[in-house]
N, CA, C and O atoms as a GROMACS GRO file, in nm:
protein
  452
    1UNK      N    1  -0.312  -1.456  -0.885
    1UNK     CA    2  -0.378  -1.552  -0.798
    1UNK      C    3  -0.315  -1.546  -0.660
    1UNK      O    4  -0.192  -1.541  -0.649
    2UNK      N    5  -0.396  -1.545  -0.556
    2UNK     CA    6  -0.347  -1.539  -0.418
    2UNK      C    7  -0.290  -1.670  -0.372
    2UNK      O    8  -0.286  -1.768  -0.447
    3UNK      N    9  -0.245  -1.672  -0.247
    3UNK     CA   10  -0.182  -1.794  -0.198
    3UNK      C   11  -0.281  -1.902  -0.163
    3UNK      O   12  -0.241  -2.016  -0.142
    4UNK      N   13  -0.408  -1.871  -0.156
    4UNK     CA   14  -0.502  -1.979  -0.135
    4UNK      C   15  -0.622  -1.946  -0.051
    4UNK      O   16  -0.721  -2.019  -0.059
    5UNK      N   17  -0.620  -1.843   0.028
    5UNK     CA   18  -0.736  -1.814   0.113
    5UNK      C   19  -0.857  -1.791   0.024
    5UNK      O   20  -0.855  -1.706  -0.065
    6UNK      N   21  -0.962  -1.866   0.050
    6UNK     CA   22  -1.085  -1.851  -0.026
    6UNK      C   23  -1.089  -1.930  -0.156
    6UNK      O   24  -1.192  -1.931  -0.224
    7UNK      N   25  -0.980  -1.996  -0.191
    7UNK     CA   26  -0.977  -2.076  -0.312
    7UNK      C   27  -0.996  -2.223  -0.276
    7UNK      O   28  -0.956  -2.267  -0.168
    8UNK      N   29  -1.059  -2.300  -0.367
    8UNK     CA   30  -1.063  -2.444  -0.343
    8UNK      C   31  -0.920  -2.497  -0.329
    8UNK      O   32  -0.829  -2.452  -0.398
    9UNK      N   33  -0.902  -2.594  -0.239
    9UNK     CA   34  -0.768  -2.645  -0.208
    9UNK      C   35  -0.691  -2.687  -0.332
    9UNK      O   36  -0.573  -2.655  -0.344
   10UNK      N   37  -0.755  -2.757  -0.425
   10UNK     CA   38  -0.685  -2.808  -0.543
   10UNK      C   39  -0.644  -2.698  -0.640
   10UNK      O   40  -0.563  -2.724  -0.730
   11UNK      N   41  -0.696  -2.577  -0.626
   11UNK     CA   42  -0.662  -2.469  -0.718
   11UNK      C   43  -0.555  -2.375  -0.662
   11UNK      O   44  -0.517  -2.280  -0.729
   12UNK      N   45  -0.508  -2.400  -0.542
   12UNK     CA   46  -0.409  -2.311  -0.482
   12UNK      C   47  -0.277  -2.322  -0.556
   12UNK      O   48  -0.236  -2.430  -0.597
   13UNK      N   49  -0.212  -2.208  -0.573
   13UNK     CA   50  -0.088  -2.207  -0.652
   13UNK      C   51   0.022  -2.290  -0.589
   13UNK      O   52   0.112  -2.336  -0.660
   14UNK      N   53   0.018  -2.310  -0.458
   14UNK     CA   54   0.121  -2.392  -0.394
   14UNK      C   55   0.107  -2.539  -0.428
   14UNK      O   56   0.197  -2.618  -0.397
   15UNK      N   57  -0.002  -2.578  -0.489
   15UNK     CA   58  -0.021  -2.717  -0.531
   15UNK      C   59   0.031  -2.740  -0.673
   15UNK      O   60   0.033  -2.853  -0.720
   16UNK      N   61   0.073  -2.634  -0.741
   16UNK     CA   62   0.113  -2.639  -0.881
   16UNK      C   63   0.265  -2.636  -0.894
   16UNK      O   64   0.331  -2.558  -0.825
   17UNK      N   65   0.320  -2.721  -0.982
   17UNK     CA   66   0.463  -2.719  -1.010
   17UNK      C   67   0.493  -2.594  -1.093
   17UNK      O   68   0.440  -2.581  -1.203
   18UNK      N   69   0.576  -2.502  -1.042
   18UNK     CA   70   0.603  -2.379  -1.116
   18UNK      C   71   0.677  -2.402  -1.248
   18UNK      O   72   0.673  -2.318  -1.336
   19UNK      N   73   0.745  -2.515  -1.261
   19UNK     CA   74   0.818  -2.544  -1.385
   19UNK      C   75   0.726  -2.598  -1.494
   19UNK      O   76   0.744  -2.565  -1.611
   20UNK      N   77   0.629  -2.680  -1.456
   20UNK     CA   78   0.544  -2.746  -1.556
   20UNK      C   79   0.401  -2.692  -1.558
   20UNK      O   80   0.330  -2.709  -1.658
   21UNK      N   81   0.359  -2.627  -1.449
   21UNK     CA   82   0.222  -2.579  -1.441
   21UNK      C   83   0.122  -2.688  -1.407
   21UNK      O   84   0.001  -2.664  -1.407
   22UNK      N   85   0.171  -2.808  -1.379
   22UNK     CA   86   0.082  -2.922  -1.349
   22UNK      C   87   0.063  -2.938  -1.199
   22UNK      O   88   0.147  -2.897  -1.119
   23UNK      N   89  -0.050  -3.000  -1.163
   23UNK     CA   90  -0.081  -3.029  -1.024
   23UNK      C   91   0.021  -3.130  -0.970
   23UNK      O   92   0.049  -3.232  -1.034
   24UNK      N   93   0.074  -3.101  -0.852
   24UNK     CA   94   0.173  -3.190  -0.790
   24UNK      C   95   0.102  -3.297  -0.707
   24UNK      O   96   0.000  -3.271  -0.644
   25UNK      N   97   0.159  -3.419  -0.708
   25UNK     CA   98   0.106  -3.525  -0.622
   25UNK      C   99   0.204  -3.559  -0.511
   25UNK      O  100   0.179  -3.650  -0.432
   26UNK      N  101   0.316  -3.487  -0.504
   26UNK     CA  102   0.411  -3.501  -0.394
   26UNK      C  103   0.470  -3.363  -0.364
   26UNK      O  104   0.454  -3.270  -0.443
   27UNK      N  105   0.537  -3.351  -0.254
   27UNK     CA  106   0.594  -3.223  -0.214
   27UNK      C  107   0.732  -3.204  -0.277
   27UNK      O  108   0.810  -3.299  -0.286
   28UNK      N  109   0.760  -3.082  -0.321
   28UNK     CA  110   0.891  -3.047  -0.375
   28UNK      C  111   0.939  -2.920  -0.307
   28UNK      O  112   0.860  -2.844  -0.251
   29UNK      N  113   1.069  -2.897  -0.314
   29UNK     CA  114   1.126  -2.771  -0.265
   29UNK      C  115   1.258  -2.747  -0.337
   29UNK      O  116   1.312  -2.837  -0.401
   30UNK      N  117   1.308  -2.626  -0.325
   30UNK     CA  118   1.440  -2.593  -0.379
   30UNK      C  119   1.530  -2.550  -0.266
   30UNK      O  120   1.492  -2.473  -0.178
   31UNK      N  121   1.651  -2.602  -0.269
   31UNK     CA  122   1.756  -2.559  -0.177
   31UNK      C  123   1.863  -2.499  -0.267
   31UNK      O  124   1.947  -2.571  -0.321
   32UNK      N  125   1.858  -2.368  -0.282
   32UNK     CA  126   1.943  -2.304  -0.383
   32UNK      C  127   1.890  -2.343  -0.520
   32UNK      O  128   1.773  -2.324  -0.549
   33UNK      N  129   1.977  -2.399  -0.604
   33UNK     CA  130   1.937  -2.443  -0.738
   33UNK      C  131   1.896  -2.590  -0.740
   33UNK      O  132   1.853  -2.640  -0.844
   34UNK      N  133   1.909  -2.658  -0.629
   34UNK     CA  134   1.880  -2.801  -0.625
   34UNK      C  135   1.733  -2.825  -0.592
   34UNK      O  136   1.681  -2.775  -0.493
   35UNK      N  137   1.667  -2.903  -0.677
   35UNK     CA  138   1.527  -2.938  -0.657
   35UNK      C  139   1.520  -3.069  -0.579
   35UNK      O  140   1.582  -3.168  -0.620
   36UNK      N  141   1.446  -3.070  -0.468
   36UNK     CA  142   1.429  -3.190  -0.386
   36UNK      C  143   1.285  -3.236  -0.408
   36UNK      O  144   1.192  -3.157  -0.396
   37UNK      N  145   1.267  -3.364  -0.439
   37UNK     CA  146   1.136  -3.417  -0.474
   37UNK      C  147   1.097  -3.528  -0.377
   37UNK      O  148   1.178  -3.616  -0.346
   38UNK      N  149   0.974  -3.522  -0.329
   38UNK     CA  150   0.920  -3.625  -0.240
   38UNK      C  151   0.911  -3.575  -0.098
   38UNK      O  152   1.004  -3.510  -0.048
   39UNK      N  153   0.800  -3.603  -0.032
   39UNK     CA  154   0.776  -3.552   0.102
   39UNK      C  155   0.885  -3.594   0.199
   39UNK      O  156   0.931  -3.512   0.279
   40UNK      N  157   0.928  -3.719   0.194
   40UNK     CA  158   1.032  -3.767   0.286
   40UNK      C  159   1.164  -3.696   0.260
   40UNK      O  160   1.231  -3.654   0.354
   41UNK      N  161   1.201  -3.682   0.133
   41UNK     CA  162   1.326  -3.614   0.098
   41UNK      C  163   1.322  -3.467   0.139
   41UNK      O  164   1.421  -3.411   0.185
   42UNK      N  165   1.206  -3.404   0.122
   42UNK     CA  166   1.191  -3.263   0.161
   42UNK      C  167   1.208  -3.249   0.311
   42UNK      O  168   1.278  -3.158   0.357
   43UNK      N  169   1.145  -3.337   0.389
   43UNK     CA  170   1.159  -3.329   0.535
   43UNK      C  171   1.304  -3.348   0.578
   43UNK      O  172   1.352  -3.278   0.667
   44UNK      N  173   1.373  -3.442   0.516
   44UNK     CA  174   1.514  -3.466   0.549
   44UNK      C  175   1.597  -3.341   0.522
   44UNK      O  176   1.680  -3.302   0.605
   45UNK      N  177   1.576  -3.276   0.408
   45UNK     CA  178   1.652  -3.156   0.374
   45UNK      C  179   1.616  -3.043   0.470
   45UNK      O  180   1.704  -2.969   0.514
   46UNK      N  181   1.488  -3.030   0.502
   46UNK     CA  182   1.448  -2.925   0.596
   46UNK      C  183   1.512  -2.946   0.733
   46UNK      O  184   1.550  -2.850   0.799
   47UNK      N  185   1.524  -3.071   0.776
   47UNK     CA  186   1.589  -3.099   0.904
   47UNK      C  187   1.732  -3.045   0.905
   47UNK      O  188   1.782  -3.002   1.009
   48UNK      N  189   1.798  -3.049   0.789
   48UNK     CA  190   1.936  -3.002   0.780
   48UNK      C  191   1.945  -2.850   0.762
   48UNK      O  192   2.041  -2.789   0.808
   49UNK      N  193   1.846  -2.789   0.696
   49UNK     CA  194   1.861  -2.651   0.652
   49UNK      C  195   1.769  -2.549   0.719
   49UNK      O  196   1.796  -2.429   0.713
   50UNK      N  197   1.661  -2.594   0.782
   50UNK     CA  198   1.561  -2.498   0.830
   50UNK      C  199   1.615  -2.405   0.937
   50UNK      O  200   1.584  -2.286   0.935
   51UNK      N  201   1.693  -2.455   1.028
   51UNK     CA  202   1.745  -2.369   1.136
   51UNK      C  203   1.836  -2.259   1.079
   51UNK      O  204   1.828  -2.144   1.122
   52UNK      N  205   1.922  -2.295   0.984
   52UNK     CA  206   2.007  -2.194   0.920
   52UNK      C  207   1.924  -2.089   0.846
   52UNK      O  208   1.951  -1.969   0.854
   53UNK      N  209   1.821  -2.137   0.776
   53UNK     CA  210   1.734  -2.044   0.702
   53UNK      C  211   1.660  -1.953   0.798
   53UNK      O  212   1.642  -1.835   0.770
   54UNK      N  213   1.618  -2.006   0.913
   54UNK     CA  214   1.549  -1.924   1.014
   54UNK      C  215   1.640  -1.813   1.062
   54UNK      O  216   1.596  -1.699   1.080
   55UNK      N  217   1.767  -1.844   1.082
   55UNK     CA  218   1.862  -1.741   1.125
   55UNK      C  219   1.881  -1.636   1.015
   55UNK      O  220   1.889  -1.517   1.044
   56UNK      N  221   1.889  -1.681   0.888
   56UNK     CA  222   1.902  -1.589   0.776
   56UNK      C  223   1.782  -1.495   0.767
   56UNK      O  224   1.796  -1.379   0.728
   57UNK      N  225   1.664  -1.545   0.803
   57UNK     CA  226   1.541  -1.467   0.796
   57UNK      C  227   1.520  -1.376   0.917
   57UNK      O  228   1.417  -1.311   0.928
   58UNK      N  229   1.617  -1.372   1.007
   58UNK     CA  230   1.610  -1.282   1.122
   58UNK      C  231   1.594  -1.352   1.255
   58UNK      O  232   1.620  -1.291   1.359
   59UNK      N  233   1.550  -1.477   1.255
   59UNK     CA  234   1.546  -1.556   1.377
   59UNK      C  235   1.430  -1.531   1.471
   59UNK      O  236   1.414  -1.605   1.568
   60UNK      N  237   1.348  -1.429   1.446
   60UNK     CA  238   1.236  -1.400   1.537
   60UNK      C  239   1.109  -1.368   1.458
   60UNK      O  240   1.114  -1.315   1.347
   61UNK      N  241   0.997  -1.403   1.519
   61UNK     CA  242   0.866  -1.373   1.461
   61UNK      C  243   0.852  -1.427   1.319
   61UNK      O  244   0.795  -1.361   1.232
   62UNK      N  245   0.904  -1.547   1.296
   62UNK     CA  246   0.897  -1.609   1.164
   62UNK      C  247   0.764  -1.682   1.149
   62UNK      O  248   0.710  -1.735   1.246
   63UNK      N  249   0.712  -1.684   1.028
   63UNK     CA  250   0.586  -1.751   1.000
   63UNK      C  251   0.609  -1.861   0.898
   63UNK      O  252   0.707  -1.859   0.823
   64UNK      N  253   0.518  -1.957   0.895
   64UNK     CA  254   0.530  -2.070   0.803
   64UNK      C  255   0.549  -2.022   0.660
   64UNK      O  256   0.632  -2.076   0.586
   65UNK      N  257   0.472  -1.922   0.620
   65UNK     CA  258   0.479  -1.873   0.483
   65UNK      C  259   0.616  -1.821   0.443
   65UNK      O  260   0.653  -1.828   0.326
   66UNK      N  261   0.691  -1.770   0.538
   66UNK     CA  262   0.826  -1.722   0.509
   66UNK      C  263   0.915  -1.838   0.466
   66UNK      O  264   0.997  -1.823   0.375
   67UNK      N  265   0.899  -1.953   0.530
   67UNK     CA  266   0.978  -2.070   0.493
   67UNK      C  267   0.928  -2.131   0.362
   67UNK      O  268   1.008  -2.178   0.281
   68UNK      N  269   0.797  -2.128   0.341
   68UNK     CA  270   0.741  -2.178   0.215
   68UNK      C  271   0.802  -2.102   0.099
   68UNK      O  272   0.842  -2.162  -0.001
   69UNK      N  273   0.811  -1.970   0.111
   69UNK     CA  274   0.869  -1.889   0.004
   69UNK      C  275   1.021  -1.905  -0.004
   69UNK      O  276   1.076  -1.913  -0.114
   70UNK      N  277   1.089  -1.909   0.110
   70UNK     CA  278   1.235  -1.919   0.110
   70UNK      C  279   1.283  -2.047   0.043
   70UNK      O  280   1.384  -2.047  -0.027
   71UNK      N  281   1.211  -2.157   0.065
   71UNK     CA  282   1.249  -2.285   0.005
   71UNK      C  283   1.167  -2.318  -0.119
   71UNK      O  284   1.186  -2.424  -0.179
   72UNK      N  285   1.077  -2.227  -0.159
   72UNK     CA  286   0.989  -2.251  -0.274
   72UNK      C  287   0.921  -2.388  -0.260
   72UNK      O  288   0.918  -2.466  -0.356
   73UNK      N  289   0.868  -2.415  -0.142
   73UNK     CA  290   0.803  -2.543  -0.115
   73UNK      C  291   0.667  -2.546  -0.184
   73UNK      O  292   0.589  -2.452  -0.174
   74UNK      N  293   0.640  -2.655  -0.255
   74UNK     CA  294   0.515  -2.671  -0.328
   74UNK      C  295   0.467  -2.814  -0.314
   74UNK      O  296   0.546  -2.904  -0.282
   75UNK      N  297   0.340  -2.836  -0.338
   75UNK     CA  298   0.284  -2.971  -0.335
   75UNK      C  299   0.177  -2.985  -0.228
   75UNK      O  300   0.148  -2.890  -0.156
   76UNK      N  301   0.119  -3.105  -0.217
   76UNK     CA  302   0.006  -3.124  -0.127
   76UNK      C  303   0.038  -3.102   0.020
   76UNK      O  304  -0.052  -3.072   0.098
   77UNK      N  305   0.163  -3.117   0.061
   77UNK     CA  306   0.200  -3.101   0.203
   77UNK      C  307   0.292  -2.982   0.223
   77UNK      O  308   0.373  -2.982   0.316
   78UNK      N  309   0.282  -2.880   0.138
   78UNK     CA  310   0.378  -2.770   0.136
   78UNK      C  311   0.399  -2.702   0.271
   78UNK      O  312   0.512  -2.667   0.303
   79UNK      N  313   0.297  -2.681   0.349
   79UNK     CA  314   0.313  -2.618   0.480
   79UNK      C  315   0.330  -2.718   0.593
   79UNK      O  316   0.399  -2.691   0.691
   80UNK      N  317   0.266  -2.834   0.577
   80UNK     CA  318   0.273  -2.936   0.682
   80UNK      C  319   0.415  -2.983   0.708
   80UNK      O  320   0.454  -3.000   0.824
   81UNK      N  321   0.494  -3.003   0.602
   81UNK     CA  322   0.631  -3.052   0.622
   81UNK      C  323   0.714  -2.951   0.700
   81UNK      O  324   0.796  -2.988   0.784
   82UNK      N  325   0.693  -2.824   0.674
   82UNK     CA  326   0.767  -2.719   0.744
   82UNK      C  327   0.726  -2.716   0.891
   82UNK      O  328   0.812  -2.711   0.980
   83UNK      N  329   0.596  -2.719   0.917
   83UNK     CA  330   0.549  -2.718   1.057
   83UNK      C  331   0.596  -2.841   1.133
   83UNK      O  332   0.629  -2.831   1.251
   84UNK      N  333   0.600  -2.958   1.068
   84UNK     CA  334   0.648  -3.080   1.134
   84UNK      C  335   0.794  -3.066   1.175
   84UNK      O  336   0.830  -3.102   1.287
   85UNK      N  337   0.876  -3.014   1.087
   85UNK     CA  338   1.019  -2.998   1.118
   85UNK      C  339   1.038  -2.892   1.226
   85UNK      O  340   1.123  -2.907   1.313
   86UNK      N  341   0.960  -2.784   1.221
   86UNK     CA  342   0.970  -2.682   1.326
   86UNK      C  343   0.933  -2.743   1.462
   86UNK      O  344   0.999  -2.716   1.561
   87UNK      N  345   0.828  -2.825   1.466
   87UNK     CA  346   0.791  -2.891   1.592
   87UNK      C  347   0.904  -2.980   1.643
   87UNK      O  348   0.930  -2.985   1.763
   88UNK      N  349   0.970  -3.052   1.552
   88UNK     CA  350   1.085  -3.135   1.591
   88UNK      C  351   1.196  -3.049   1.651
   88UNK      O  352   1.252  -3.083   1.755
   89UNK      N  353   1.226  -2.937   1.587
   89UNK     CA  354   1.330  -2.846   1.637
   89UNK      C  355   1.290  -2.787   1.772
   89UNK      O  356   1.374  -2.767   1.859
   90UNK      N  357   1.161  -2.758   1.789
   90UNK     CA  358   1.113  -2.704   1.917
   90UNK      C  359   1.128  -2.808   2.029
   90UNK      O  360   1.165  -2.773   2.141
   91UNK      N  361   1.099  -2.933   1.998
   91UNK     CA  362   1.115  -3.039   2.099
   91UNK      C  363   1.261  -3.053   2.142
   91UNK      O  364   1.290  -3.090   2.256
   92UNK      N  365   1.351  -3.025   2.049
   92UNK     CA  366   1.494  -3.033   2.080
   92UNK      C  367   1.546  -2.904   2.143
   92UNK      O  368   1.665  -2.893   2.173
   93UNK      N  369   1.458  -2.806   2.162
   93UNK     CA  370   1.497  -2.681   2.226
   93UNK      C  371   1.568  -2.583   2.136
   93UNK      O  372   1.631  -2.488   2.185
   94UNK      N  373   1.560  -2.603   2.005
   94UNK     CA  374   1.631  -2.516   1.911
   94UNK      C  375   1.544  -2.403   1.857
   94UNK      O  376   1.595  -2.300   1.812
   95UNK      N  377   1.412  -2.421   1.864
   95UNK     CA  378   1.318  -2.317   1.822
   95UNK      C  379   1.206  -2.309   1.925
   95UNK      O  380   1.181  -2.404   1.999
   96UNK      N  381   1.140  -2.195   1.927
   96UNK     CA  382   1.025  -2.174   2.016
   96UNK      C  383   0.905  -2.142   1.928
   96UNK      O  384   0.915  -2.066   1.832
   97UNK      N  385   0.791  -2.201   1.963
   97UNK     CA  386   0.665  -2.177   1.892
   97UNK      C  387   0.577  -2.093   1.983
   97UNK      O  388   0.553  -2.129   2.098
   98UNK      N  389   0.528  -1.980   1.931
   98UNK     CA  390   0.440  -1.893   2.010
   98UNK      C  391   0.309  -1.869   1.934
   98UNK      O  392   0.310  -1.848   1.813
   99UNK      N  393   0.198  -1.873   2.006
   99UNK     CA  394   0.069  -1.839   1.949
   99UNK      C  395   0.042  -1.691   1.977
   99UNK      O  396   0.024  -1.652   2.092
  100UNK      N  397   0.040  -1.611   1.872
  100UNK     CA  398   0.011  -1.468   1.890
  100UNK      C  399  -0.134  -1.437   1.854
  100UNK      O  400  -0.175  -1.321   1.854
  101UNK      N  401  -0.211  -1.542   1.824
  101UNK     CA  402  -0.352  -1.526   1.796
  101UNK      C  403  -0.433  -1.555   1.921
  101UNK      O  404  -0.391  -1.523   2.032
  102UNK      N  405  -0.547  -1.617   1.902
  102UNK     CA  406  -0.633  -1.656   2.013
  102UNK      C  407  -0.645  -1.807   2.015
  102UNK      O  408  -0.600  -1.875   1.923
  103UNK      N  409  -0.706  -1.860   2.120
  103UNK     CA  410  -0.729  -2.004   2.125
  103UNK      C  411  -0.820  -2.049   2.012
  103UNK      O  412  -0.802  -2.157   1.956
  104UNK      N  413  -0.918  -1.967   1.978
  104UNK     CA  414  -1.012  -2.002   1.872
  104UNK      C  415  -0.955  -1.977   1.733
  104UNK      O  416  -0.996  -2.041   1.636
  105UNK      N  417  -0.862  -1.886   1.723
  105UNK     CA  418  -0.803  -1.851   1.594
  105UNK      C  419  -0.652  -1.836   1.612
  105UNK      O  420  -0.601  -1.724   1.614
  106UNK      N  421  -0.581  -1.948   1.626
  106UNK     CA  422  -0.438  -1.939   1.654
  106UNK      C  423  -0.359  -1.886   1.535
  106UNK      O  424  -0.395  -1.907   1.420
  107UNK      N  425  -0.251  -1.818   1.566
  107UNK     CA  426  -0.155  -1.770   1.465
  107UNK      C  427  -0.017  -1.790   1.526
  107UNK      O  428   0.019  -1.724   1.623
  108UNK      N  429   0.057  -1.881   1.468
  108UNK     CA  430   0.184  -1.919   1.527
  108UNK      C  431   0.300  -1.846   1.461
  108UNK      O  432   0.303  -1.827   1.339
  109UNK      N  433   0.395  -1.807   1.544
  109UNK     CA  434   0.522  -1.753   1.497
  109UNK      C  435   0.633  -1.833   1.564
  109UNK      O  436   0.612  -1.895   1.669
  110UNK      N  437   0.749  -1.831   1.502
  110UNK     CA  438   0.860  -1.914   1.547
  110UNK      C  439   0.984  -1.829   1.570
  110UNK      O  440   1.010  -1.734   1.496
  111UNK      N  441   1.058  -1.865   1.673
  111UNK     CA  442   1.182  -1.797   1.706
  111UNK      C  443   1.294  -1.899   1.719
  111UNK      O  444   1.272  -2.010   1.766
  112UNK      N  445   1.414  -1.861   1.676
  112UNK     CA  446   1.532  -1.942   1.701
  112UNK      C  447   1.573  -1.916   1.845
  112UNK      O  448   1.577  -1.801   1.889
  113UNK      N  449   1.602  -2.021   1.920
  113UNK     CA  450   1.640  -2.008   2.061
  113UNK      C  451   1.790  -1.989   2.071
  113UNK      O  452   1.844  -1.976   2.181
   0.00000   0.00000   0.00000
């Protein structure tokens, strides 16, 4: 099964808990072996760890999906929480967001500053 393009939103694998196979009603992620549960808790952990993970991933031309996989983020807000934290880091001057697509079809990549 693919990551979701062309699939109904509720059937995307990122909405499924990989441990139980059940549909998630909140966002989860893993930081190493530690499972973080709940959208607020996930955002808090990402605020602490995302910049370090970005550096580990090379620091340039990073995409949302790279962070989704690195943290095994799953649930209804799996990509939104990552993009929100990246925007916070960009406002603080720690990351840069670039659109390498078009105005009509944007494709964002992120760089550590």
